[in-house]
C-alpha positions as CSV (number, residue, x, y, z in Angstrom):
1,M,73.6,103.5,-88.5
2,I,70.1,103.1,-90.1
3,A,69.6,103.9,-93.6
4,L,66.9,106.3,-94.8
5,L,64.6,104.3,-97.2
6,S,63.2,105.9,-100.2
7,P,59.5,106.1,-100.3
8,A,59.0,103.0,-102.5
9,E,61.3,101.0,-100.2
10,F,59.5,102.1,-97.3
11,H,56.0,101.4,-98.7
12,D,57.4,97.8,-99.7
13,A,58.7,97.5,-95.9
14,V,55.2,98.2,-94.8
15,Y,53.5,95.9,-97.1
16,D,56.0,93.0,-96.5
17,M,55.6,93.5,-92.7
18,C,51.9,93.4,-93.0
19,G,52.0,90.3,-95.0
20,E,54.5,88.3,-93.1
21,R,53.2,89.1,-89.7
22,W,49.5,88.3,-90.4
23,W,49.2,86.1,-93.2
24,N,52.4,84.1,-93.2
25,R,51.6,82.0,-90.0
26,E,49.1,79.5,-88.4
27,S,46.1,81.0,-86.6
28,P,43.1,79.6,-84.8
29,L,41.3,82.1,-86.5
30,F,42.1,81.0,-90.1
31,D,41.6,77.5,-88.8
32,F,38.0,78.4,-87.8
33,L,37.3,80.1,-91.1
34,R,38.8,77.4,-93.2
35,D,37.5,74.2,-91.7
36,H,35.3,74.7,-88.7
37,F,33.1,77.7,-89.9
38,S,29.8,78.1,-87.9
39,V,27.1,80.6,-87.1
40,E,27.9,79.9,-83.4
41,G,31.6,80.8,-83.8
42,A,30.9,83.7,-86.2
43,R,28.7,85.2,-83.4
44,I,31.7,85.2,-80.9
45,F,33.9,86.9,-83.6
46,A,31.1,89.5,-84.4
47,V,30.3,90.3,-80.7
48,E,34.1,90.9,-79.8
49,H,34.7,92.7,-83.1
50,C,31.8,95.2,-82.4
51,V,34.1,96.5,-79.4
52,F,36.9,96.9,-81.8
53,A,34.6,98.8,-84.2
54,D,33.3,100.9,-81.2
55,R,36.6,101.9,-80.1
56,F,38.5,102.4,-83.5
57,P,37.1,106.0,-84.2
58,R,37.9,107.1,-80.6
59,W,41.8,106.3,-81.4
60,S,41.3,108.4,-84.6
61,G,40.0,111.1,-82.4
62,N,43.0,110.8,-80.1
63,I,45.5,111.1,-83.0
64,I,43.6,114.1,-84.2
65,G,44.2,115.9,-81.0
66,N,47.9,115.0,-80.9
67,T,49.0,116.0,-84.6
68,P,50.0,119.4,-85.5
69,V,50.0,118.3,-89.5
70,I,46.6,119.4,-90.9
71,E,47.1,116.7,-93.7
72,A,47.0,113.9,-91.0
73,R,44.2,115.4,-89.1
74,R,42.2,115.4,-92.4
75,N,42.9,111.8,-93.0
76,R,41.9,110.9,-89.5
77,I,38.6,113.0,-89.6
78,A,37.8,111.5,-92.8
79,N,38.2,108.0,-91.6
80,L,36.4,108.7,-88.3
81,Y,33.4,110.2,-90.1
82,L,33.1,107.1,-92.3
83,E,33.4,104.8,-89.4
84,E,31.3,106.6,-86.8
85,V,28.8,108.6,-88.7
86,H,28.0,107.8,-92.2
87,D,29.4,105.5,-94.9
88,P,27.6,106.3,-98.1
89,S,27.7,102.7,-99.4
90,I,25.5,101.5,-96.6
91,N,23.9,104.8,-95.2
92,M,25.2,104.2,-91.7
93,G,28.2,103.9,-89.6
94,H,30.5,101.0,-89.4
95,Y,29.8,100.1,-85.8
96,D,26.0,100.3,-86.5
97,S,26.5,97.8,-89.3
98,M,28.8,95.6,-87.1
99,V,26.1,95.4,-84.4
100,N,23.5,94.6,-87.1
101,F,25.7,91.7,-88.3
102,A,26.2,90.3,-84.8
103,V,22.4,90.5,-84.1
104,S,21.6,88.9,-87.2
105,L,23.6,85.9,-86.1
106,G,21.5,85.6,-82.7
107,A,23.2,88.1,-80.4
108,D,21.0,90.4,-78.3
109,R,21.2,93.9,-79.5
110,D,21.1,95.5,-75.9
111,E,23.6,93.1,-74.7
112,V,26.0,93.9,-77.7
113,L,25.8,97.7,-77.0
114,A,26.6,97.3,-73.4
115,Y,29.4,94.7,-73.9
116,K,32.8,95.6,-73.0
117,G,34.7,92.7,-74.3
118,A,36.2,89.6,-73.1
119,T,39.7,89.9,-71.1
120,H,41.8,89.5,-74.3
121,T,39.6,92.3,-76.1
122,I,40.0,94.7,-73.1
123,M,43.7,94.1,-73.0
124,A,44.0,94.8,-76.8
125,V,41.7,97.9,-76.9
126,A,43.6,99.2,-73.8
127,Y,46.9,99.0,-75.8
128,W,45.4,100.9,-78.9
129,D,44.0,103.4,-76.4
130,W,47.6,104.0,-75.1
131,V,49.2,104.1,-78.5
132,S,46.7,106.7,-79.9
133,R,47.3,109.0,-76.8
134,A,50.9,108.6,-75.9
135,K,52.9,107.6,-79.0
136,P,54.4,110.4,-81.5
137,W,51.7,111.1,-83.9
138,L,53.4,109.5,-86.8
139,E,53.8,106.2,-84.8
140,S,50.2,106.3,-83.8
141,I,48.8,106.9,-87.0
142,T,50.9,104.0,-88.3
143,A,49.9,101.7,-85.4
144,I,46.0,102.5,-85.9
145,G,45.5,103.8,-89.6
146,V,48.4,101.6,-91.4
147,L,47.0,98.6,-89.3
148,E,44.2,98.5,-91.8
149,L,46.4,97.1,-94.5
150,L,45.8,93.7,-92.9
151,C,42.6,94.0,-94.8
152,S,44.3,94.8,-97.9
153,A,43.4,92.5,-101.0
154,E,46.6,93.2,-102.7
155,I,48.6,91.9,-99.7
156,A,46.3,88.9,-99.0
157,N,46.6,87.9,-102.8
158,R,50.4,87.4,-102.2
159,Y,49.5,84.6,-99.8
160,N,46.5,83.0,-101.8
161,A,44.3,84.4,-99.2
162,V,41.1,86.1,-98.8
163,P,40.8,89.3,-96.5
164,L,38.7,89.1,-93.2
165,N,36.7,92.1,-94.6
166,D,35.9,90.4,-98.0
167,P,32.3,89.6,-98.1
168,R,33.3,86.1,-99.6
169,T,34.5,85.3,-96.2
170,W,31.4,85.6,-94.6
171,E,28.7,84.7,-97.4
172,S,28.8,81.1,-96.5
173,L,27.0,81.9,-93.4
174,Q,23.8,82.0,-95.3
175,D,24.3,78.1,-95.9
176,L,24.6,77.8,-92.3
177,M,21.9,80.0,-90.7
178,P,19.0,78.0,-89.2
179,G,15.3,78.3,-90.5
180,G,15.9,80.4,-93.6
181,Q,17.3,83.4,-91.6
182,Q,19.8,85.9,-93.3
183,A,23.0,87.2,-92.0
184,D,23.2,90.8,-92.5
185,M,26.1,91.5,-94.8
186,A,26.1,95.2,-95.1
187,H,29.1,95.6,-92.8
188,W,31.3,93.5,-95.1
189,V,30.1,95.2,-98.3
190,A,31.2,98.5,-96.7
191,A,34.5,97.4,-95.2
192,E,35.5,95.8,-98.4
193,I,35.2,99.1,-100.2
194,A,36.9,101.0,-97.4
195,D,39.7,98.9,-96.6
196,G,40.2,96.1,-99.2
197,A,40.8,97.9,-102.4
198,E,43.8,99.7,-103.6
199,G,43.8,103.3,-102.3
200,G,41.7,102.3,-99.1
201,D,42.0,103.6,-95.8
202,G,45.2,101.8,-94.7
203,D,46.8,103.0,-98.1
204,Q,45.7,106.4,-97.4
205,A,47.1,106.6,-93.8
206,L,50.4,105.0,-95.4
207,E,50.6,108.0,-97.9
208,V,50.5,110.3,-95.0
209,V,53.3,108.5,-93.1
210,M,55.5,108.0,-96.2
211,K,55.3,111.8,-96.6
212,Y,56.1,112.8,-93.1
213,A,58.6,110.0,-91.9
214,D,61.5,111.9,-93.5
215,T,64.4,110.5,-91.3
216,A,65.6,107.1,-90.9
217,E,64.4,107.2,-87.3
218,K,61.1,108.2,-88.0
219,Q,60.8,105.4,-90.5
220,Q,62.2,102.9,-87.9
221,G,59.9,104.0,-85.1
222,C,56.8,103.8,-87.5
223,L,57.9,100.2,-88.5
224,E,58.4,99.1,-84.9
225,A,55.1,100.8,-83.9
226,L,53.3,98.7,-86.8
227,A,55.0,95.4,-85.8
228,E,53.9,95.8,-82.3
229,S,50.3,96.8,-83.3
230,I,50.1,93.8,-85.7
231,D,51.3,91.4,-82.8
232,V,48.6,92.9,-80.5
233,F,46.0,92.3,-83.3
234,N,47.2,88.6,-83.8
235,F,47.0,88.1,-80.1
236,Q,43.4,89.4,-80.0
237,Y,42.1,87.6,-83.1
238,D,43.9,84.4,-82.3
239,M,42.2,84.3,-79.0
240,I,38.8,85.1,-80.7
241,G,39.6,82.1,-83.2
242,R,40.2,79.8,-80.3
243,R,36.8,80.6,-78.7
244,A,35.2,80.3,-82.2
245,L,36.6,77.0,-82.7
246,E,35.4,75.7,-79.3
247,A,31.9,77.0,-80.1
248,S,31.9,75.2,-83.5
249,K,32.3,71.8,-81.5
250,T,28.7,71.9,-80.6
251,A,27.5,74.1,-83.4
252,R,24.2,73.0,-85.3
253,R,26.1,73.0,-88.7
254,V,29.8,73.4,-89.6
255,G,31.4,74.3,-92.9
256,S,34.1,76.5,-94.4
257,A,33.9,80.2,-94.8
258,Y,35.1,79.7,-98.5
259,A,32.5,77.1,-99.6
260,R,30.6,79.5,-101.8
261,M,33.5,81.1,-103.2
262,R,34.9,77.7,-104.2
263,Q,31.5,76.7,-105.7
264,R,31.6,79.8,-107.9
265,E,35.3,79.2,-108.9
266,L,34.5,75.7,-109.8
267,A,31.3,76.7,-111.7
268,E,33.4,79.3,-113.7
269,T,36.0,76.7,-114.4
270,R,33.3,74.4,-115.8
271,A,31.9,77.1,-118.0
């Protein structure tokens, strides 16, 4: 028989799962960011991530329609508004800011807006479409909302890592941009505030799940849903990483996503 976890034990189980399944592994995306960072590869990431950013609010909408619990609906409505309508930290929605980032790296705006994704992206978003519609609401909010804990700074720190949504991950693009051009960083400024800090979007979704996963069976169902969702996310972004690495082979300039961060740390040490 599966034992019912205390809220603290369940919280820890979720955090441990996010860390172990996302950070404690090798990934082509991590390899790209660490040693083969380029504008060309980042553009591939940005264009594919635009598809994810476009679809994410729809998954919250599906969950809103399926849950009878007003607290859960409020959580998803607040998240949907921030993603789709207006984030006050940047005065636009997250999809808009992600498109701006892709365009600043050389993508065509009309093509980005019309783009449906590579095959691996189509497969991944089809999975999350299904999860948000067909799973019990507790499992779907875990698979969609709690998934944002992959961007948690607290979890990343356990593995001496920097979250994807941390602006420091992308700032070194400025050193690689051609002709003095600048990458538009607004999306990452907003994402770090929304997802990275303690009490961010992933933590807020987890608070709802912890409250209503009140049986061992419900807890187990949520943990299994989260594990599956992380595995799909890994597949999707590993494929993006492979394509980004390939693009870097013929890139104008290649560096590390963490170059500027390391330079700052070195300067602080010397000071």
